[in-house]
Each structure stands twice: as C-alpha cells, then as structure tokens.
KERO-62047 format. One record per residue (C-alpha): residue in three letters; x, y, z. Coordinates in steps of 0.001 Angstrom, whole numbers, plus 500000, padded with zeros to 6 digits. Example, Ala and Ser with C-alpha at 12.3 -4.5 7.8 and 13.67 -1.06 7.14 Angstrom:
Ala512300495500507800/Ser513670498940507140/
***
This chain:
Met497001516952506851/Lys499610518235509294/Ala503342517555509177/Asn503476516724512879/Gln500901513964512341/Val502962512405509580/Trp506144512628511613/Asn504491511147514699/Asp503179508240512640/Leu506606507639511100/Lys508287507845514500/Asn505701505403515835/Val506707502882513167/Lys510393503354513982/Asp509791503028517726/Lys507502499983517603/Gly509055498101514659/Pro505963496195513468/Leu506396492827511744/Val504628493073508384/His503683489770506760/Asn503738490226502983/Ile502239487824500497/Thr503477489715497495/Asn504821489214494000/Tyr508178488066492665/Val508890491413491035/Val508895493479494238/Met509849491232497150/Asn513347492654497552/Thr512258496260497027/Thr509418496157499531/Ala511423494257502138/Asn514216496829501977/Ala511762499736502151/Leu510149498308505285/Leu513536497815506905/Ala514559501351505986/Ile511571502918507762/Gly512079500780510856/Ala509577497973510282/Tyr510353494271509852/Pro509297492334506747/Val508537488663506348/Met507724487303502897/Ala505895484008503394/His503441482568500895/Ala503490478788501420/Val499998477461502127/Asp501366475335504967/Glu502812478250506960/Val500876481442506247/Glu498438480975509129/Asp501276480404511590/Met503131483433510259/Val500057485611510725/Thr499962484691514415/Ile503267486531515006/Ala502663489419512600/Ser501481492949513327/Ser499735493307509948/Leu499144491428506699/Val499733492854503217/Val498318490870500298/Asn499515491833496823/Ile498229489891493792/Gly500929490947491319/Thr502022487446490254/Leu498996485230490698/Ser498839481452490892/Pro496139479175492308/Arg498305478035495239/Trp499150481625496132/Val495471482531496039/Asp494747479681498450/Ala497502480984500732/Met496129484526500546/Ile492657483396501563/Lys493998481370504493/Ala496170484272505636/Ile493338486801505385/Lys491009484616507429/Ala493737484084510045/Ala494425487835510207/Lys490724488519510620/Arg490570486039513516/Lys493599487644515151/Gly492266491151514575/Ile495346492591512865/Pro495119495079509967/Ile494849493709506438/Val496009495679503392/Ile495003494444499946/Asp496771495664496805/Pro494669494683493743/Val497550494814491250/Gly496207494819487711/Ala492549494477488679/Gly490624495106485483/Ala493338493634483241/Thr491797490140483189/Pro488641488583484660/Tyr490820486250486762/Arg492532489178488469/Thr489329491067489125/Asp487469487993490361/Thr490383487028492612/Cys490430490495494169/Leu486716490383494879/Met487093486929496419/Leu489905488159498674/Leu487878491180499753/Ser484999488883500681/Ala487299486559502649/Gly487822489221505304/Asn487043492896505209/Pro490388494674504750/Ser491572497653506754/Val492894499282503575/Ile492535498743499838/Arg495451500495498131/Gly495701500745494368/Asn495844503015491369/Ala492758504633489921/Ser491967501982487312/Glu492353499171489847/Ile490031500848492330/Met487460501581489633/Ala487629497987488340/Leu486765496645491797/Glu483628498751491786/Asn482833498291488065/Ala484238495239486264/Ala483878497004482908/Val486805499307483744/Lys490106498093482285/Thr493741498685483211/Lys496784498929480964/Gly498585495847482243/Val499184496864485838/Asp499197500595485090/Ser496351503023485490/Thr494451504461482557/Gln492551506870484813/Ser493376509824487053/Ser493170509378490807/Glu490437512036490990/Ser488200510039488654/Ala488303507050491005/Leu487215508896494140/Asp483507508100493807/Ala484284504394493292/Ala486637504530496283/Lys483885505905498500/Val481545503111497412/Leu484174500456498181/Ala485052502048501515/Lys481443501933502639/Lys480860498427501269/Tyr483880496893503009/His484042499294505983/Cys487634500160505167/Ile490017502841503950/Val490612503140500212/Ser493925504682499151/Ile494261505798495526/Ser497760506575494297/Gly498558508902491419/Lys500000512317490713/Ile497657513351493514/Asp496804510719496138/His493284510457497518/Leu492307508477500615/Thr488800508003501952/Asp486831506117504571/Gly483678506671502535/Asn482911510023504093/Asn486145511855504834/Val488774512469502159/Ile492487513242502526/Thr494302514574499468/Leu498081514606499102/Glu500383516120496521/Gly504005515112496113/Gly506315512570494592/Asp508283512806491371/Asp507547512261487685/Met510100509431487532/Met508125507262489973/Pro506069505487487259/Lys509367504469485621/Val510349502378488673/Thr508535499084488999/Gly507046498234492357/Leu506692501647493972/Gly502933501158494259/Cys503619497821495920/Thr506084499580498215/Ala503345502041499163/Ser501105499120500132/Ala503847497544502243/Leu504495500846504022/Thr500760501231504559/Gly500805497863506310/Ala503505499112508672/Phe501761502395509456/Val498290500960510101/Ala499825498242512303/Val500793500773514967/Ala498032503399514762/Glu494455503700515966/Asp493379506137513247/Lys493693504002510100/Leu492774506794507672/Gln495415509079509119/Ala497999506295509211/Ala497361505233505615/Ala497666508867504534/Ser500938509232506449/Ala502334506215504602/Met501501507819501259/Ala502943511134502418/Val506210509444503356/Met506334507819499908/Gly505963511196498211/Ile508480512940500446/Ala511025510158499973/Ala510635510377496192/Glu511217514129496256/Met514272513731498468/Ala515614511005496172/Ala514954513014493005/Glu517307515716494252/Lys520177513230493918/Ala518953510837491213/Thr519992510948487579/Gly517335508480486422/Pro514865505824487607/Gly517588503434488813/Thr519162505906491170/Leu515744507225492204/Gln514965503797493640/Leu518359503628495314/His518067507054496902/Met514485506415498017/Leu515717503690500366/Asp518184506136501862/Ala515431508757502147/Phe513180506354504065/Tyr516043505676506448/Asn517235509255506892/Met513932511171506761/Ser513750513765509527/Glu510989515830511040/Asp512422518825509188/Asp512195516956505857/Val508520516235506528/Lys507794519852507437/Lys509549521183504337/Lys508111518799501773/Leu504614517796502913/Arg501915519127500593/Ser498276518349501205/
***
C-alpha cells in the first residue's frame, strides 16, 4: 500500500465532507462523532425507528455498530440497512462482541442478510464468530490474532460480496481474493474503549467517497494507526492517547503519512 494512496483518500474525505449516519452504541457516540469531525467528515447519530430511513436518504454512508443492543435498535438497524441498500450508499457493519452471546451473533447474521454490506469491520474473534458460531470472544475483545481470522474473512467476503477488515496488532483487509496488510498503531490502543468503533466510523467516511472500497477501507485503517503513533509521541497514558488522536486526525499531513505508513 502506497502513502500517496492513503493521503489521496484522506484528502478526498476532507474535500468532500461525507455525512456518515451512525447507528452505534452509547459507549462511543461522542468519540466516533469527534473523530469523524476531526478528519473532515460529518457525523449524525440517529437510531430512532421512526427516523432512520429518512436520515439514510441524506447520508453518504451508513455505519451500523451493535455494541449496546436492544430490540428497538435492532429494528432500526434493519430498516436503515434496507434503506441504504435501496439508495445504493455504502454500508459498514461492526459486529461488536459477536461470539460473546448467541443473541449478538444471531443479530449480526440477521443484519448481514438484510443487505449485503460494503465492509464488515471487526476484530479477529468477531470475524471468526460470524463464519463459525463456535468461536467465542472475551466480552467485546478478541481472543485471536488477526492473522488467524484471515481465512474466515475471505469466506465472509466472498459470501457477502464485500470487504472484510480485521483489526489487530497487524490489520488485514480482504475482498476474498486480494489481501492488504498494515502494521502500525500503539500498544496503548486496546486500553482505550471505542477505538475499534472509531475505525468503523472512519471506514464509513472513506468508503463513502471512493470507488475502490478495498483501498479506501485500508486507508481508513492506515490513518487510525498513523494517528495512534502520532498521539503516542505526546501521550502519557490511555486518556491522553485518545485526546491526542483527535488532534492527529485533524492535523495529519502528507508528510506524516509518508513517514509513518507501514504495510
């Protein structure tokens, strides 16, 4: 993966300012909204059953994150996914905690069937649980390495005709045939809640303005890793890592991308 591709994709987001409709969880709403604003996108966090279809009609992409599930939210997610499919905008699904409980796994599979997503973005255990219900997660955290989930990711990518993005110490993205591998980030990232959810939100912004969805999804993950490395240079712990990551999203330059991209 080339630095100029990542920079062009980031600049494209900043220039076009896509509106990303997020149906996401209580834990991360503020974090993901601020991250989207910092990279130049526009967030809207709407989950009411009565308005999600209308919100989709003005959105550039839809990001569905199942972190804090409830039956009414699931109904809203299904309605939004079907509306996004009708409109033809990208759909990103984040299967938070898939494999932790049957309800989570079954809900994810139902959402995937409601409308083939453009991207499924999760950690290794979540991706493996979608392909094999016997795989379990540790709450919402992965018990597997990203490399171990690559075969399952390829199966899911071919089944749903989408991109699968696996986050971890090394990120892997695939369309079922091609694979992009990215190194980067910082060891403190797992100590900050919601950074995986932030990656999904950023993915929604990047795929909203790009033709090549695999490349765009990879650029979103690259920007996450670069921002974390920039933030870690100033942070003294997880709290300030999160703070400085927002500034890194906002201030990231072409030179930063060239210096820090590793793939």
